[in-house]
N, C-alpha and C positions, 0 to 999 in steps of 0.2 A: 452088487447088486443088481437082481437077474428083472428083466422086462415083466410086468405083473405083481411088483411087491415093491413095496417105498414107505417110507415113515416119511412124512410131511407133519412138521412143527411147526403151526402157525401162530405166533404171539398176535394179544389182541389188546394190546396197549392201548390202543384208540377207544375201544366199548371199554374198557376195564376203568380208564382215568376220566372219561367223558360218557358216562351212562346216558346221560340227558341228551347226549346228540345220537344215540345208537338204539336201533330198534331190532330186535332179533327176528331171523328171518333166512328162507331158504330158497333156493332157484326152483323155476317149475321143471318138470319134468322135459326132457329132450326126447323124443318120439324115436329120432333114428341119427344120434352124434356121428358127425363124422369131419375129423380133421384135415381143414383147407389150409391153414400155413402154421409152422410153428419156428418161433424164434429159439434155435436150438443153442445159439451161442448167450442170447441172456438166460435161458433156462439152466444152462451149466454154472452162471455167476451166480445163480439163485440157489443152487444146490439142491436143483429138480434134477432128474434123469431123465432126457427127453424119450428115449425107449417107452419109459414107464407113462409118459404122457400120452401116447397112441392108445394105452390097453383100454378097456372100460371103464377101469377104475382112475385113472387119470383124465380119462374124458370127463368122468363123474365131476373132477375136481376144477377142469374148468369150464364147466357148465354150471358148477355150483349146486347139481342135483345129487353129488355125494362127498359131502366135506369131510376130510379128514377126520377121525377120531379125537374128539376135544375140541372141534373148532366151534366156532359162534359166529358166522356170517351175522353181518349187519347190514341195515339201511342207514344210510348217514341223512340228521336232519341238518337242512339249511336254508338259508332265505335267500335273496336277490332281487336285484333289479335286473329286468330283462327288456332292454331296447329301452331304457329310461323309466320303466311303470315298476314300483315294488310290488313284490309278491312277498308277505311274511314268512310263508311256508311253500319251498319246493322239495329240496329233499332227493332220495335217490328213488327216481319212481320207475326206472328201469334197470337198477343196479344194486352191485351188495359188494361190500368189503370184505372179504373171506378172510383176512389178516392180515400181520405184518411176518417179513421172510428178512434174512438178513442176506446181504451181497456179499460178493467176494472181498469186497473192500471193508466190511464191518459196518456198511450203513442200511439201517432198516428201511424197509422197501413195501409198499401196499400191494398186497394181490387182491384186485378189483375185477369185477366183472361189469361189463353192459349188455343189456338185452335179457338179462336172465328172467325175467318177469315181474308180475306185480307186485307192488309193495305195499304197503301203507301212504305213500308218497304218491302213488299213480296218477292222482288227480284226474281219472276218468279215461286216461291212457290205458294201451293194452300190456305197456311192460317188456314188449318183445320189441328185437330189431333186426334188420335183414342182412343180406349178405354184402350188398353193394357198398351201404354206408360203415359198417365195421371193417372191410378190407379196407375203404378209403383211410381211416383212421390209422391202420395198419401199416400201410404204404406212406402215409405224409408224414406220422409220429418217428417212423425208421428213416427216413429220409432227414428228416430235421436233427435225429441223434447224427447221422452221419456227417451231417454239418456243422456239428459242433455246438447246438444251442439247445440249451437246457428246455428238456420234453419228457412226460411220459411216454412209455412204451408200450410196444404190441408184444404180449408173448406168444398169443395163439388166436385165429379165430375158429370156431367150430360153427358147422351146420348143425340146425338143430334136427333139419326131418318136420320142421312144422310149416306150415305156410302162414303168412303174416300179411294181414290186408292193410296197403298203403294206397296208392293210387289203382294198384290192382294188387291181386295176392301175390306176394314175392317169397321168396325161400329165407326160413329166418335161421339168426345166425349170434353168436354169443362171442363178444371180442373179451380176452383176458387181459388186462392191463396191470403195470407196473408203475407205480409212482413213488417220489420222493412220500407224500403223503396226499391224502386229497381235502385237506384243510383251505378253505378259501374264504375270500372276501365276504360271500354269504354266510360261512359259518359263524363269523363274528357278527354279520347282522341279526342272524336268527337268535344269539345268545342273547343281543342287547334289547331285543325285543322282548322277552322275557324279565326283563329288571331285575335280572341276578346279577348282580357286581361281584358275587363270590364265582358264580359259574362262570364269568365274563374273564376273572382273573384265573382260574383254572385252564381256561381255553388257551389265554395268551401264555402262560407259564409252559403248558405241554408243546406251544408252536416254537418258544423260545429252546427248548432242550430237545426238539426234533430237529430245528432247522437253522436257527440263528443262534446256538451257544454261545458268541461273544457277548450276547445281549445279556448275559446273567450278571455280566462282569461290570457293567455300565452303573452310572450314578442310578440313574434311571431307568432299570430295566424295560417296562411297556413301552418307555419311548423310543429308546435303542432300538426296540423290536419293530417299531414302526417305521423306523429311518432304515433298517436294513433291508424290512420289504419294499419302500419306496427304490431305493437304491437298486435292488433286484429286480424290481419290474422294469425298472429304465432302461437297464441294459438289456432285459429281454428284449423290450419292444425294438430297439436300436438295432437288434442282430435280427428281427424279423425284417424291419425295414432295408437292412442293408444285403438281404437275400429276395427281397419282393415277394416276401410271403403276407398274405391275408387270412388273418383269423375266421375273421366274419361274423362272430356272434360273442364280442367281449361284452358279455352279462357279467356282473359283481359275483357271480356264484361259478364264473369259469376263470375266474383269475386267482392264481394261488398264493398263497403265503409263502412257498416253498423258492418260487421263482421260475417253476416249469411250465413250458405251455401246455394246456390240457383243454380236451373235448373239442376232437376235430370235428366238426361238423361242415357248415357250408366254406370251407377252406378251401385255398385254391394260390397258385404263386401267379403272380402278373407276368404277362408276355411284354405287351407294348408299356412302356412308361407312363404312369398317367394316375396320381395322384387320387382321381375321383373314382379310380378302379373299385368296383362291388361285384360280387360274385354271388352273393346270397339273396335268394328268390325273394326273400322276406325283408329286406333293408330297402327297403323303397325309398328313403330317403338320406342315405348314404352314411348312415349314423357311424356304421364300422367300415368305412372305405379305407384303402391302404393310406392314404394321405393321414386320416384323420385318427390312427390307431395310438400316437403318442396322446391326443388331447384325451381321446376314451379311456388310457390309462390312467392318466393323472384325476379323470371324473372318479373311475372306480377307487381310487387310494383315497380321494377325498370322502367317500363313504366308506371306508375302512376307518378313516381316522374319526367320523363321527360314530362308529359304532365303539371306538376303544376309549371315547372321552373320559367314561367315569375312571380312566386307569392311568390320564395321564395328569389329572391335578383335583384337587377336593374340590373345587367351585368350576361350574361351566364357563365363565369369560375366562376365566386361566387357562383350562384344559383348550378351547378353543385357540387360544394366540398361540400355545403351545404348538398344537396340531397343524396351525396355519405355517406357521415358522417351518416347521418339517417338511413340511409339503411342500413347500415354497423350492427345496431343494431337487425336486422331480426333475425341472426342466433344465438346469445344471448338469445332473447326472445323465439326462437323456443326451442334452447337445453333446457332451464330452464325449460319451461312447458313441453315437453316430459319426460325428467330425472324424474321432480317429480311426473309425470303423470305413470311411469314406475316402480318408488318405491313404488307408492301405489298401483298399482297393484301387487305386491308381498311381499304388507303388513309391508313396512318398509318407511313408509310416513314421520316416525319422524326423520330419517337417514339424512335429508337434509345437503349435502355436505361430508358426512362420504363416505370416500375410498372405503371401502368394500361393501357399497352397490352399489356405481356406479359400482365396479368391477364385482358384482353379475349380475347386470344387463346387462354388457356388454356379459358376459360369458352366460349368459342364452340367449341373443339373437342369439349370434353363434349355440347355441344346437338347438333352436327349426327352424332356419333357414335350418341347415345342415338335420335334420329329417325333413323338413318339416312336423311342427306339426300342428296339426288343433288350430287356433290362440284362437279363442274363446270358445272350449270345455279345453282348458288349462287349462288357466288363471283361468276359475270358477275351476276347480277339483284343482288347488294349493292349495284353501284354505282348501280342505280336506287335503291336505298333511300337510296342517299347524296345522291339528286337531289330527294327529296321524297315517292317512291313507293314504301314499303316492301312491298307488296301482293304481286308477283312472287316476295319472297324469302320473306315471311311464310306465303304459301299452301304451303311445301315442308314445314313443322314440322306435329308434333303439338302438340306443349308451345308453344302458342301466348305464355301467359303467360312463359313464360321466353325467348321470342324476343324478345318487347317489352321486357321489361325490359334486354335485352342490347342490344338495339338503342338504347333512350334513352341508357345509358353511351357507347355506341360515336358515336352523332351529335353526341355534347356533346364530343367531341374533334375536331370538324369534318373527317373523312374527306374525301381527293382523289379525287373519282368518277373525273376524266380518268387520272388515274396507275393508278388501279383498271382501268380498262379494257386499260390497256397492259398488265395482268401477268396477266388474269385471262381464257384464251381464251373464246370463243365455242364453237368447234369443235375437238374431240379426236377421235381414231378411235374411234367408239362401236362396241362390238362386235356389235350387231346389223349395223352398217352395213357392217362390216369383213366379216363372214361373208356377208353378201348380195353384195357387190364379189366375192369370193375365189369364191364358188361359180358365180357368172354368167361369171367370167372360165376358170374351169375347163371350162365348157359351150363355151365361144369368144364371148361376151359381155364384151366389157370396155367397154361405157359404163358401167354403174355405177359401178366402177373410176375411172373418169376425171372422172366428177362428184364421186365422194368426195375424190381430189386436188385437184379445183379447191377444193372448201370447205376442206381441210386445208394448203393452200398460203398462206393468209392468217388464220390461226386468230383471231385479236385483233379482225376486224373485221366486225363482222355486217353481213351482205349480204341485200337481197329475196331470195326464191325458194330459199333454202337453210334453211328451218326445220326440216325435218325433219334435217338435220345436228346440230343443237343441243339436241336432246332425247332423254333418256335411252329405252332400250328397252321394248317393252312388256311387260306382265306375261307375255303368251303366249310370249316369249321364252326363258323359265325360267332354269335356273339356267347359268352359261356355263362350259365347258373348252374348254382351247387343250390343243395337242400340238404334240412338238418336230420331227415330219418326218420320222423317221428310221426 
């Protein structure tokens, strides 16, 4: 294949099987498209030639302005609870599903755009996106992938050459995103509101086939689908909590059926450990604070259960009882995943069910919360303590006596320092470094972004010269707020 030529074969299974949820549409023209970042390994995995993606035809694909021959891009319909308030029709107000590709493992993957222009679901918005938030999603989603957390991924970010008005006029951009699918809790809510149980059944069967095929073999496939989503989301949120990630906008339209993290808007990683941490400028009540994320996930899953009731039993009373019993498994799944992960973080992963290890975890959480200890730095430095030098971890505490007493009990259980280094990252997207990179990129300097991405690509391996990427923000950085970008 030579640059300038390519055959991109996109399937359109979603639009073909669920046309009621797909509105054919096309991206608005980009006056001066310019590639800002390209994820070449991901492109290769999808069978796309990175060199071709830099050509005018490739940029046309990445902006939705020149879809491949035979392609039928669509805007997807869905509903959702946003900060607890129900909206019966949200949908892709600034996004398009170009179609599905098959990756190197034989899995179907959505190729999806954000910021491609107005659609019938725009609800008064302009349909565009700007450079900073699209690069934020690129940084955070690829960091999450490197950490081993299920996530949508960024294929590319393209500057459009269009000025977009937010608080001021900012440079516009389109994000090309790859996902297992874009089926959401909100997809089920939208269909349930139509009253079309046949369509609801088709949507559920589509989700089973695409994401949870084992459910098809169960005595009650649709109940098994709900149970699979409950388990997947419990595991996902536990992984968020273990690395200190705050999603920031856990609306039901931002919870996937696949169990991938999606929609990186006002997201960030905590520095000081505090369950009340909120980064989103619009989350005044802390609904989606760091510590509330498991409860928010459970609440969202209850909304999924409500949407699926007609599939769970012939009468509503029985359906509610069945759904309630299945939903009650969430807390057990979450607790098991989080507890196992925490024991691994302190090097005691072989102590499943051990009362001493469980008590150590509880006492440690109380210590780091009381002293607002830096989450990432502490857990990484703890492996140094397991090797005999507790001072790097100890200096993070005010309650030295409390830490010393905890450490003596912990060391008596012979923690595995090497195993700890495999689960405690050195590098996460530190908020001040993300802002530094995004500000520079918005002004045309992509070097800080490239250096940050290099550090985040191998988060568990400490490397010389990257020390500034492993420390929290200076005091002068102040309180951090993020914004959704719309």
